[in-house]
DRENROVO-789429 format. One record per atom (N, C-alpha, C, O): residue in three letters; x, z, y. Coordinates in pm, whole numbers, padded with zeros to 5 digits, always signed. Layout:
<rs>
ALAXZY
...
</rs>
This chain:
<rs>
UNK-21668-06980-05010
UNK-21552-06956-04976
UNK-21536-07065-04878
UNK-21574-07181-04890
UNK-21452-06988-04745
UNK-21411-07150-04660
UNK-21278-07223-04740
UNK-21189-07155-04791
UNK-21279-07329-04742
UNK-21146-07475-04725
UNK-21092-07378-04684
UNK-21152-07279-04726
UNK-21004-07351-04619
UNK-20915-07276-04615
UNK-20844-07174-04670
UNK-20724-07151-04685
UNK-20929-07128-04692
UNK-20888-06986-04839
UNK-20870-07090-04994
UNK-20782-07082-05080
UNK-20963-07166-04988
UNK-20938-07237-05104
UNK-20810-07366-05134
UNK-20784-07454-05216
UNK-20762-07312-05018
UNK-20634-07389-04971
UNK-20557-07336-05017
UNK-20495-07411-05092
UNK-20500-07193-05015
UNK-20459-07092-05059
UNK-20454-06991-05179
UNK-20401-06882-05202
UNK-20528-07072-05239
UNK-20523-07018-05369
UNK-20450-07056-05433
UNK-20403-06975-05512
UNK-20405-07179-05436
UNK-20285-07249-05546
UNK-20173-07177-05483
UNK-20113-07142-05585
UNK-20098-07126-05377
UNK-20012-07097-05315
UNK-19956-06998-05355
UNK-19835-06977-05356
UNK-20085-06897-05409
UNK-20065-06779-05457
UNK-20005-06704-05600
UNK-20075-06688-05700
UNK-19904-06673-05591
UNK-19875-06663-05781
UNK-19921-06537-05771
UNK-19866-06442-05714
UNK-20023-06540-05830
UNK-20048-06413-05927
UNK-19977-06316-06045
UNK-20005-06203-06082
UNK-19857-06424-06093
UNK-19833-06347-06212
UNK-19741-06268-06145
UNK-19747-06151-06181
UNK-19639-06297-06039
UNK-19549-06237-06008
UNK-19616-06109-05927
UNK-19574-05993-05936
UNK-19729-06152-05843
UNK-19712-06043-05750
UNK-19776-05891-05781
UNK-19714-05785-05785
UNK-19996-05923-05815
UNK-20058-05851-05874
UNK-20056-05846-05985
UNK-20125-05757-06035
UNK-19956-05962-06102
UNK-19951-05954-06249
UNK-19897-05844-06204
UNK-19971-05750-06173
UNK-19763-05834-06191
UNK-19691-05814-06150
UNK-19754-05583-06177
UNK-19724-05514-06274
UNK-19832-05542-06062
UNK-19843-05480-06061
UNK-19922-05443-06211
UNK-19876-05365-06295
UNK-20030-05506-06222
UNK-20143-05469-06338
UNK-19987-05453-06416
UNK-19983-05330-06428
UNK-19872-05498-06469
UNK-19831-05464-06517
UNK-19744-05337-06521
UNK-19691-05277-06615
UNK-19745-05323-06445
UNK-19714-05151-06411
UNK-19750-04987-06431
UNK-19691-04887-06472
UNK-19888-05022-06376
UNK-19998-05000-06408
UNK-20002-04935-06580
UNK-19983-04828-06636
UNK-20032-05053-06610
UNK-20024-04989-06739
UNK-19892-04957-06813
UNK-19892-04954-06937
UNK-19825-04942-06770
UNK-19624-04894-06842
UNK-19640-04745-06705
UNK-19538-04699-06653
UNK-19742-04708-06679
UNK-19722-04550-06620
UNK-19814-04569-06620
UNK-19840-04621-06511
UNK-19973-04554-06729
UNK-20024-04465-06754
UNK-19962-04475-06930
UNK-20031-04409-07008
UNK-19879-04527-06973
UNK-19841-04489-07111
UNK-19718-04357-07100
UNK-19733-04262-07177
UNK-19625-04358-07025
UNK-19580-04288-06971
UNK-19619-04177-06902
UNK-19531-04096-06873
UNK-19740-04154-06867
UNK-19835-04060-06797
UNK-19827-04000-06965
UNK-19742-03925-07015
UNK-19928-04052-07018
UNK-19937-04018-07117
UNK-19848-03945-07280
UNK-19869-03868-07374
UNK-19755-04024-07230
UNK-19621-03975-07291
UNK-19582-03827-07191
UNK-19595-03727-07262
UNK-19566-03814-07136
UNK-19561-03655-07034
UNK-19654-03571-07115
UNK-19622-03497-07207
UNK-19812-03601-07052
UNK-19901-03493-07091
UNK-19830-03482-07258
UNK-19796-03364-07254
UNK-19803-03514-07350
UNK-19802-03504-07509
UNK-19676-03388-07518
UNK-19671-03280-07578
UNK-19563-03472-07420
UNK-19432-03378-07400
UNK-19467-03223-07356
UNK-19401-03125-07393
UNK-19543-03220-07300
UNK-19561-03064-07224
UNK-19651-03014-07366
UNK-19604-02932-07445
UNK-19779-03076-07382
UNK-19849-03027-07523
UNK-19756-02944-07636
UNK-19768-02825-07663
UNK-19696-03005-07673
UNK-19537-03044-07803
UNK-19524-02890-07725
UNK-19569-02781-07758
UNK-19463-02923-07634
UNK-19349-02748-07561
UNK-19415-02669-07519
UNK-19348-02577-07472
UNK-19584-02646-07503
UNK-19623-02487-07505
UNK-19631-02495-07559
UNK-19519-02463-07600
UNK-19746-02549-07739
UNK-19701-02549-07876
UNK-19634-02482-07955
UNK-19671-02405-08043
UNK-19490-02526-07908
UNK-19421-02439-07980
UNK-19324-02354-07937
UNK-19231-02312-08007
UNK-19351-02321-07790
UNK-19327-02145-07719
UNK-19511-02027-07712
UNK-19546-01945-07627
UNK-19553-02054-07787
UNK-19607-01968-07709
UNK-19602-01802-07773
UNK-19559-01755-07878
UNK-19683-01733-07629
UNK-19622-01626-07671
UNK-19473-01578-07604
UNK-19413-01489-07665
UNK-19429-01616-07520
UNK-19281-01591-07473
UNK-19281-01520-07372
UNK-19180-01488-07310
UNK-19476-01462-07323
UNK-19419-01374-07248
UNK-19518-01463-07094
UNK-19592-01561-07102
UNK-19480-01383-06965
UNK-19583-01396-06825
UNK-19432-01516-06805
UNK-19491-01615-06762
UNK-19311-01548-06811
UNK-19221-01585-06739
UNK-19266-01774-06797
UNK-19240-01879-06737
UNK-19336-01756-06922
UNK-19377-01908-06949
UNK-19524-01981-06920
UNK-19558-02099-06935
UNK-19633-01811-06853
UNK-19690-01880-06824
UNK-19687-01900-06657
UNK-19780-01944-06590
UNK-19560-01859-06610
UNK-19626-01843-06429
UNK-19544-02025-06489
UNK-19596-02118-06427
UNK-19456-02062-06571
UNK-19395-02220-06524
UNK-19474-02328-06630
UNK-19446-02447-06644
UNK-19575-02255-06699
UNK-19671-02364-06771
UNK-19757-02415-06639
UNK-19785-02534-06624
UNK-19802-02299-06533
UNK-19912-02319-06444
UNK-19798-02435-06330
UNK-19851-02505-06244
UNK-19647-02435-06351
UNK-19641-02510-06240
UNK-19620-02619-06263
UNK-19616-02708-06178
UNK-19592-02643-06453
UNK-19610-02724-06492
UNK-19747-02860-06456
UNK-19755-02963-06389
UNK-19825-02789-06538
UNK-19959-02821-06496
UNK-19995-02878-06330
UNK-19989-03000-06311
UNK-20021-02815-06252
UNK-20022-02848-06179
UNK-19874-03007-06080
UNK-19882-03093-05992
UNK-19782-02961-06162
UNK-19705-03088-06109
UNK-19847-03196-06225
UNK-19962-03222-06190
UNK-19782-03231-06352
UNK-19918-03289-06448
UNK-20003-03355-06309
UNK-19969-03461-06258
UNK-20119-03273-06259
UNK-20222-03313-06207
UNK-20160-03341-06050
UNK-20241-03358-05959
UNK-20038-03344-06026
UNK-19978-03449-05889
UNK-20008-03557-05961
UNK-20103-03630-05932
UNK-19896-03585-06101
UNK-19934-03680-06128
UNK-20038-03795-06213
UNK-20014-03912-06241
UNK-20144-03725-06238
UNK-20309-03777-06296
UNK-20278-03848-06158
UNK-20202-03942-06139
UNK-20346-03789-06079
UNK-20395-03838-05872
UNK-20257-03955-05865
UNK-20200-03889-05779
UNK-20219-04002-05874
UNK-20127-04066-05844
UNK-20110-04158-05974
UNK-20133-04267-05922
UNK-20088-04184-06094
UNK-20213-04227-06135
UNK-20346-04303-06097
UNK-20354-04425-06109
UNK-20419-04247-06065
UNK-20583-04262-06048
UNK-20601-04406-05918
UNK-20675-04503-05904
UNK-20483-04344-05842
UNK-20444-04433-05706
UNK-20362-04494-05721
UNK-20286-04455-05632
UNK-20281-04618-05806
UNK-20219-04706-05784
UNK-20336-04779-05914
UNK-20356-04898-05893
UNK-20426-04712-06062
UNK-20559-04801-06058
UNK-20602-04869-05973
UNK-20591-04991-05966
UNK-20675-04773-05873
UNK-20815-04855-05793
UNK-20698-04987-05716
UNK-20717-05106-05691
UNK-20584-04903-05697
UNK-20529-05033-05647
UNK-20555-05155-05727
UNK-20641-05236-05692
UNK-20520-05163-05781
UNK-20538-05258-05904
UNK-20637-05281-05882
UNK-20667-05383-05820
UNK-20680-05238-05903
UNK-20872-05272-05946
UNK-20980-05303-05846
UNK-21095-05346-05852
UNK-20854-05242-05706
UNK-20972-05291-05595
UNK-20902-05478-05606
UNK-20979-05572-05621
UNK-20779-05493-05597
UNK-20750-05606-05570
UNK-20743-05748-05710
UNK-20695-05859-05689
UNK-20795-05706-05826
UNK-20768-05837-05945
UNK-20932-05785-05992
UNK-20984-05841-06088
UNK-21024-05648-05899
UNK-21228-05700-05963
UNK-21260-05667-05849
UNK-21335-05756-05809
UNK-21250-05608-05789
UNK-21324-05600-05652
UNK-21296-05726-05567
UNK-21395-05766-05505
UNK-21166-05808-05547
UNK-21176-05888-05452
UNK-21120-05997-05561
UNK-21037-06079-05522
UNK-21155-05998-05669
UNK-21107-06114-05729
UNK-21145-06304-05631
UNK-21251-06347-05585
UNK-21026-06359-05636
UNK-20969-06467-05561
UNK-21056-06435-05397
UNK-21140-06510-05346
UNK-21028-06363-05367
UNK-21057-06300-05238
UNK-20931-06290-05109
UNK-20931-06201-05023
UNK-20854-06373-05115
UNK-20757-06416-05029
UNK-20685-06367-04916
UNK-20567-06345-04889
UNK-20809-06358-04854
UNK-20792-06269-04737
UNK-20773-06147-04758
UNK-20694-06076-04695
UNK-20900-06084-04922
UNK-20808-05940-04865
UNK-20683-05866-04955
UNK-20620-05762-04943
UNK-20684-05982-05053
UNK-20552-05967-05092
UNK-20438-05951-05017
UNK-20332-05936-05076
UNK-20443-05952-04881
UNK-20310-06026-04796
UNK-20251-05847-04797
UNK-20137-05804-04815
UNK-20413-05751-04761
UNK-20409-05632-04683
UNK-20366-05585-04806
UNK-20387-05624-04921
UNK-20258-05435-04729
UNK-20276-05354-04769
UNK-20345-05263-04807
UNK-20329-05179-04718
UNK-20446-05201-04917
UNK-20499-05084-04957
UNK-20509-04957-04934
UNK-20414-04884-04965
UNK-20590-04919-04894
UNK-20576-04724-04833
UNK-20508-04651-04984
UNK-20426-04568-04946
UNK-20511-04652-05115
UNK-20511-04596-05237
UNK-20311-04600-05243
UNK-20224-04517-05269
UNK-20315-04789-05190
UNK-20160-04764-05261
UNK-20009-04688-05165
UNK-19895-04655-05197
UNK-20106-04685-05013
UNK-19995-04608-04917
UNK-20055-04461-04919
UNK-19988-04392-04842
UNK-20162-04384-04982
UNK-20224-04238-05020
UNK-20074-04243-05169
UNK-19988-04165-05210
UNK-20111-04358-05193
UNK-20036-04301-05416
UNK-19893-04257-05341
UNK-19855-04166-05414
UNK-19799-04270-05243
UNK-19678-04257-05166
UNK-19654-04104-05142
UNK-19558-04027-05144
UNK-19789-04098-05118
UNK-19781-03916-05085
UNK-19808-03840-05203
UNK-19749-03733-05208
UNK-19904-03877-05327
UNK-19904-03841-05399
UNK-19799-03758-05549
UNK-19802-03658-05621
UNK-19701-03903-05521
UNK-19627-03921-05602
UNK-19499-03787-05600
UNK-19490-03728-05492
UNK-19422-03751-05693
UNK-19366-03680-05684
UNK-19215-03680-05546
UNK-19149-03772-05498
UNK-19213-03570-05529
UNK-19119-03625-05354
UNK-18945-03647-05469
UNK-18892-03557-05535
UNK-18904-03776-05457
UNK-18787-03792-05499
UNK-18662-03734-05401
UNK-18588-03643-05440
UNK-18655-03763-05343
UNK-18530-03695-05210
UNK-18611-03687-05061
UNK-18710-03752-05027
UNK-18548-03600-04997
UNK-18535-03575-04887
UNK-18613-03710-04727
UNK-18689-03701-04631
UNK-18536-03805-04787
UNK-18539-03929-04743
UNK-18677-03994-04823
UNK-18698-04108-04784
UNK-18764-03953-04915
UNK-18896-03970-04909
UNK-18905-04051-04743
UNK-18875-04155-04685
UNK-18974-03906-04718
UNK-19087-03903-04609
UNK-19026-04024-04512
UNK-19095-04034-04410
UNK-18925-04110-04516
UNK-18926-04229-04462
UNK-18971-04340-04485
UNK-18988-04417-04391
UNK-19011-04387-04655
UNK-19075-04460-04700
UNK-19191-04435-04667
UNK-19237-04528-04600
UNK-19257-04357-04681
UNK-19384-04302-04666
UNK-19473-04346-04518
UNK-19580-04392-04480
UNK-19318-04285-04460
UNK-19448-04297-04237
UNK-19423-04444-04312
UNK-19518-04476-04384
UNK-19294-04552-04306
UNK-19282-04623-04286
UNK-19372-04745-04375
UNK-19405-04832-04294
UNK-19415-04774-04499
UNK-19539-04793-04568
UNK-19663-04809-04533
UNK-19740-04904-04547
UNK-19684-04625-04450
UNK-19838-04622-04400
UNK-19859-04728-04243
UNK-19971-04751-04199
UNK-19751-04773-04185
UNK-19805-04844-04112
UNK-19766-04933-04075
UNK-19754-04976-03960
UNK-19738-04978-04186
UNK-19777-05166-04314
UNK-19941-05185-04313
UNK-19987-05071-04313
UNK-20009-05247-04313
UNK-20137-05321-04290
UNK-20133-05441-04367
UNK-20250-05466-04394
UNK-20083-05499-04399
UNK-20060-05628-04506
UNK-19916-05654-04552
UNK-19818-05606-04496
UNK-19913-05743-04670
UNK-19791-05737-04791
UNK-19672-05722-04692
UNK-19601-05623-04674
UNK-19666-05884-04614
UNK-19547-05956-04556
UNK-19502-05860-04472
UNK-19379-05860-04472
UNK-19567-05747-04373
UNK-19488-05639-04314
UNK-19417-05524-04451
UNK-19398-05406-04423
UNK-19388-05571-04573
UNK-19313-05488-04633
UNK-19148-05580-04619
UNK-19039-05531-04591
UNK-19166-05656-04635
UNK-19026-05716-04614
UNK-18954-05716-04468
UNK-18844-05771-04468
UNK-19004-05660-04333
UNK-18955-05569-04254
UNK-18887-05499-04240
UNK-18795-05498-04159
UNK-18945-05352-04390
UNK-18848-05232-04410
UNK-18820-05208-04517
UNK-18850-05111-04587
UNK-18730-05339-04548
UNK-18700-05354-04646
UNK-18540-05197-04677
UNK-18500-05146-04781
UNK-18496-05174-04522
UNK-18404-05071-04546
UNK-18468-04971-04609
UNK-18423-04924-04713
UNK-18610-04915-04536
UNK-18638-04771-04567
UNK-18654-04813-04767
UNK-18647-04727-04854
UNK-18668-04912-04784
UNK-18675-04893-04937
UNK-18518-04910-05066
UNK-18503-04910-05188
UNK-18438-04923-04954
UNK-18266-04960-05041
UNK-18230-04765-04975
UNK-18139-04689-05008
UNK-18334-04743-04886
UNK-18224-04642-04801
UNK-18303-04510-04930
UNK-18238-04441-05009
UNK-18380-04509-04921
UNK-18441-04365-05065
UNK-18389-04389-05139
UNK-18311-04308-05189
UNK-18408-04531-05194
UNK-18407-04521-05340
UNK-18235-04542-05347
UNK-18189-04569-05458
UNK-18190-04535-05291
UNK-18006-04587-05315
UNK-17971-04412-05269
UNK-17864-04366-05308
UNK-18079-04310-05175
UNK-18036-04202-05163
UNK-18092-04076-05349
UNK-18064-03967-05397
UNK-18178-04193-05380
UNK-18198-04113-05550
UNK-18098-04198-05623
UNK-18039-04127-05704
UNK-18064-04297-05625
UNK-17921-04299-05757
UNK-17836-04184-05713
UNK-17792-04088-05777
UNK-17822-04226-05556
UNK-17691-04165-05523
UNK-17669-03965-05576
UNK-17574-03928-05645
UNK-17788-03862-05519
UNK-17833-03763-05612
UNK-17819-03786-05739
UNK-17717-03736-05787
UNK-17865-03825-05786
UNK-17901-03838-05970
UNK-17736-03798-06003
UNK-17689-03694-06050
UNK-17678-03905-05966
UNK-17529-03912-06006
UNK-17437-03743-06010
UNK-17372-03674-06089
UNK-17495-03739-05846
UNK-17421-03556-05805
UNK-17479-03519-05908
UNK-17423-03527-06017
UNK-17607-03468-05893
UNK-17667-03353-05984
UNK-17651-03422-06151
UNK-17591-03348-06228
UNK-17687-03520-06192
UNK-17575-03510-06318
UNK-17442-03483-06371
UNK-17402-03457-06484
UNK-17402-03493-06291
UNK-17244-03440-06246
UNK-17177-03348-06256
UNK-17071-03325-06314
UNK-17273-03268-06171
UNK-17168-03138-06115
UNK-17254-03028-06219
UNK-17223-02909-06215
UNK-17374-03083-06323
UNK-17444-02960-06385
UNK-17369-03039-06533
UNK-17377-02959-06625
UNK-17306-03163-06576
UNK-17224-03188-06654
UNK-17081-03096-06658
UNK-17031-03020-06742
UNK-17043-03142-06526
UNK-16886-03025-06543
UNK-16957-02862-06549
UNK-16891-02790-06624
UNK-17028-02820-06511
UNK-17039-02683-06534
UNK-17046-02648-06617
UNK-16991-02541-06644
UNK-17133-02731-06727
UNK-17162-02652-06900
UNK-17003-02762-06979
UNK-16944-02776-07086
UNK-17003-02783-06922
UNK-16811-02847-06977
UNK-16680-02744-06974
UNK-16580-02741-07045
UNK-16725-02656-06857
UNK-16639-02548-06869
UNK-16659-02468-06921
UNK-16576-02378-06927
UNK-16764-02462-06979
UNK-16919-02278-06993
UNK-16851-02338-07139
UNK-16936-02407-07195
UNK-16780-02335-07180
UNK-16836-02394-07376
UNK-16708-02297-07437
UNK-16586-02306-07434
UNK-16788-02218-07481
UNK-16725-02077-07605
UNK-16643-02095-07700
UNK-16537-02033-07700
UNK-16678-02192-07809
UNK-16548-02210-07888
UNK-16689-02147-08008
UNK-16653-02180-08121
UNK-16784-02096-08012
UNK-16842-02101-08099
UNK-16913-02177-08132
UNK-16973-02234-08041
UNK-16944-02222-08280
UNK-17019-02409-08301
UNK-17150-02378-08230
UNK-17145-02378-08107
UNK-17227-02361-08268
UNK-17332-02287-08201
UNK-17365-02269-08063
UNK-17485-02242-08061
UNK-17332-02271-07978
UNK-17378-02242-07810
UNK-17291-02363-07764
UNK-17326-02424-07663
UNK-17195-02395-07821
UNK-17090-02544-07791
UNK-17197-02699-07871
UNK-17189-02816-07833
UNK-17281-02649-07978
UNK-17364-02748-08039
UNK-17508-02731-07856
UNK-17564-02812-07783
UNK-17503-02633-07862
UNK-17654-02612-07750
UNK-17609-02776-07624
UNK-17655-02884-07587
UNK-17459-02661-07602
UNK-17430-02673-07445
UNK-17430-02853-07435
UNK-17458-02911-07330
UNK-17387-02937-07584
UNK-17394-03045-07546
UNK-17526-03128-07536
UNK-17582-03191-07447
UNK-17543-03110-07621
UNK-17720-03130-07619
UNK-17806-03158-07451
UNK-17877-03247-07404
UNK-17753-03038-07406
UNK-17770-02997-07244
UNK-17809-03119-07212
UNK-17915-03180-07195
UNK-17624-03151-07206
UNK-17534-03244-07112
UNK-17604-03351-07178
UNK-17635-03429-07088
UNK-17638-03386-07270
UNK-17672-03494-07312
UNK-17801-03537-07265
UNK-17815-03653-07224
UNK-17903-03451-07266
UNK-18024-03482-07163
UNK-18038-03457-07044
UNK-18146-03503-07005
UNK-17978-03404-06961
UNK-17919-03456-06807
UNK-17858-03565-06852
UNK-17942-03656-06855
UNK-17711-03615-06902
UNK-17746-03751-06906
UNK-17884-03889-06884
UNK-17904-03987-06811
UNK-17927-03843-06957
UNK-17998-03941-07049
UNK-18148-03959-06913
UNK-18210-04060-06879
UNK-18162-03785-06859
UNK-18280-03833-06826
UNK-18146-03856-06653
UNK-18084-03754-06685
UNK-18105-03881-06583
UNK-17984-03894-06501
UNK-18018-04062-06488
UNK-18058-04143-06404
UNK-17981-04056-06609
UNK-17997-04272-06601
UNK-18072-04319-06594
UNK-18094-04424-06534
UNK-18167-04228-06684
UNK-18351-04316-06645
UNK-18418-04321-06513
UNK-18484-04423-06495
UNK-18415-04223-06400
UNK-18413-04286-06246
UNK-18319-04304-06158
UNK-18330-04314-06036
UNK-18232-04307-06218
UNK-18101-04431-06177
UNK-18161-04590-06154
UNK-18200-04671-06070
UNK-18137-04567-06290
UNK-18134-04724-06317
UNK-18305-04819-06249
UNK-18313-04923-06182
UNK-18424-04719-06308
UNK-18520-04758-06227
UNK-18512-04765-06089
UNK-18587-04854-06049
UNK-18435-04692-05969
UNK-18433-04685-05848
UNK-18415-04836-05814
UNK-18483-04917-05750
UNK-18238-04847-05915
UNK-18172-04921-05852
UNK-18239-05053-05931
UNK-18215-05158-05871
UNK-18295-05063-06019
UNK-18411-05164-06045
UNK-18482-05221-05979
UNK-18518-05338-05994
UNK-18520-05127-05874
UNK-18604-05165-05759
UNK-18518-05205-05642
UNK-18594-05258-05561
UNK-18461-05205-05620
UNK-18330-05197-05500
UNK-18320-05354-05484
UNK-18339-05432-05391
UNK-18273-05364-05647
UNK-18206-05530-05654
UNK-18346-05603-05650
UNK-18368-05693-05569
UNK-18418-05569-05721
UNK-18618-05650-05681
UNK-18629-05704-05618
UNK-18650-05825-05609
UNK-18605-05557-05496
UNK-18628-05588-05361
UNK-18549-05705-05254
UNK-18575-05781-05161
UNK-18448-05666-05328
UNK-18359-05727-05220
UNK-18365-05865-05284
UNK-18367-05966-05213
UNK-18368-05872-05424
UNK-18349-06007-05485
UNK-18513-06141-05442
UNK-18516-06258-05404
UNK-18582-06076-05462
UNK-18690-06083-05467
UNK-18802-06018-05328
UNK-18910-05965-05356
UNK-18782-06023-05270
UNK-18839-05976-05181
UNK-19023-05969-05153
UNK-19101-05884-05112
UNK-19034-06139-05210
UNK-19197-06184-05110
UNK-19298-06173-05234
UNK-19420-06189-05230
UNK-19189-06131-05389
UNK-19318-06067-05509
UNK-19332-05964-05521
UNK-19257-05918-05436
UNK-19413-05823-05606
UNK-19448-05689-05633
UNK-19362-05668-05702
UNK-19329-05550-05691
UNK-19276-05746-05803
UNK-19205-05684-05921
UNK-19153-05554-05899
UNK-19181-05460-05974
UNK-19060-05541-05776
UNK-19062-05449-05693
UNK-19107-05277-05697
UNK-19050-05175-05737
UNK-19205-05297-05651
UNK-19291-05193-05596
UNK-19383-05211-05783
UNK-19386-05093-05819
UNK-19447-05294-05896
UNK-19452-05230-06001
UNK-19340-05086-06034
UNK-19370-04968-06052
UNK-19225-05145-06034
UNK-19109-05092-06097
UNK-19121-04965-06030
UNK-19091-04875-06107
UNK-19159-04917-05899
UNK-19131-04809-05792
UNK-19281-04686-05891
UNK-19281-04567-05922
UNK-19398-04811-05908
UNK-19484-04733-06018
UNK-19414-04665-06170
UNK-19488-04599-06244
UNK-19326-04679-06193
UNK-19292-04635-06244
UNK-19178-04500-06273
UNK-19163-04410-06355
UNK-19108-04554-06143
UNK-18978-04449-06110
UNK-19090-04317-06074
UNK-19047-04228-06148
UNK-19179-04275-06019
UNK-19264-04137-06041
UNK-19301-04115-06109
UNK-19374-04019-06082
UNK-19314-04163-06300
UNK-19374-04123-06388
UNK-19270-04081-06447
UNK-19258-03973-06506
UNK-19162-04190-06431
UNK-19008-04137-06479
UNK-18942-03999-06424
UNK-18877-03933-06505
UNK-18958-03946-06273
UNK-18980-03879-06260
UNK-19014-03776-06288
UNK-18926-03694-06315
UNK-19147-03738-06293
UNK-19243-03653-06428
UNK-19199-03598-06537
UNK-19173-03482-06570
UNK-19192-03741-06608
UNK-19124-03720-06772
UNK-19040-03626-06778
UNK-19045-03531-06857
UNK-18902-03661-06639
UNK-18749-03560-06645
UNK-18822-03472-06654
UNK-18827-03426-06768
UNK-18908-03406-06556
UNK-19001-03241-06511
UNK-19059-03165-06620
UNK-19085-03045-06629
UNK-19080-03295-06731
UNK-19201-03201-06820
UNK-19095-03177-06946
UNK-19130-03112-07045
</rs>
C-alpha cells in the first residue's frame, strides 16, 4: 500500500460511511424476510379463492423477486467495499456498479424516481453525490407528498363511506388505520433520508436509509 493511501486511512470514518451501509443492508434483509413471511401467511389464509387470487399472487411474487434482486445488489455493494476491497482507499472512493443498478431494481416510488436514477448513474465517485443533492431532495420530497395526498384521499373516501352498520364501520376503521400506518412508514423513511442528506451530506447514513425505503415500499405492497 502506498504511503499516500496510508495517510488517507485515518481520515476515513468507516463507522458513518460504509458501516452505515452495512447496518442499512442488515435491516433491509430483516424487512425483506418480514415481507416474505407476510406474503406466505396471506396466501395460506386465502387458499381456494379463485382465479383473481392467483393473478394477485403472481403479481405479488414478481414484486418480491424484484425486492430480492435489490437486496442482492446492495449486499454485493457492501461486500465489495468491506470485504473485497478492505483497506483499499482508492476503491472505497469509487461507486461500484451494483450501487447504481440497485436504483433500477427497487420498486418505483414516484415518476421523479427516474431523475434520481439518471443523476446517480452519472456519478463515478461518492463525492459526486454531494453535487446532486437536489435530485435526492426532489425525489424523496415527492414521495412524501404523494404518500400524504394518497393516504389522506383514501381516508376521506373511507370516512364518507360509513354505513352505520358496526361490522362494516369496523372494517372501514381498520382499513383507515392500515392506510395511515403504511403511508406514515414510507413518509417518515423518505423524510429522514432528506434530513440526513441535508445535515450530513458527507457520510452515507442517508444512503442506508434509502436502502430501507425500498423495503418499506415493498412491505406496504405485500
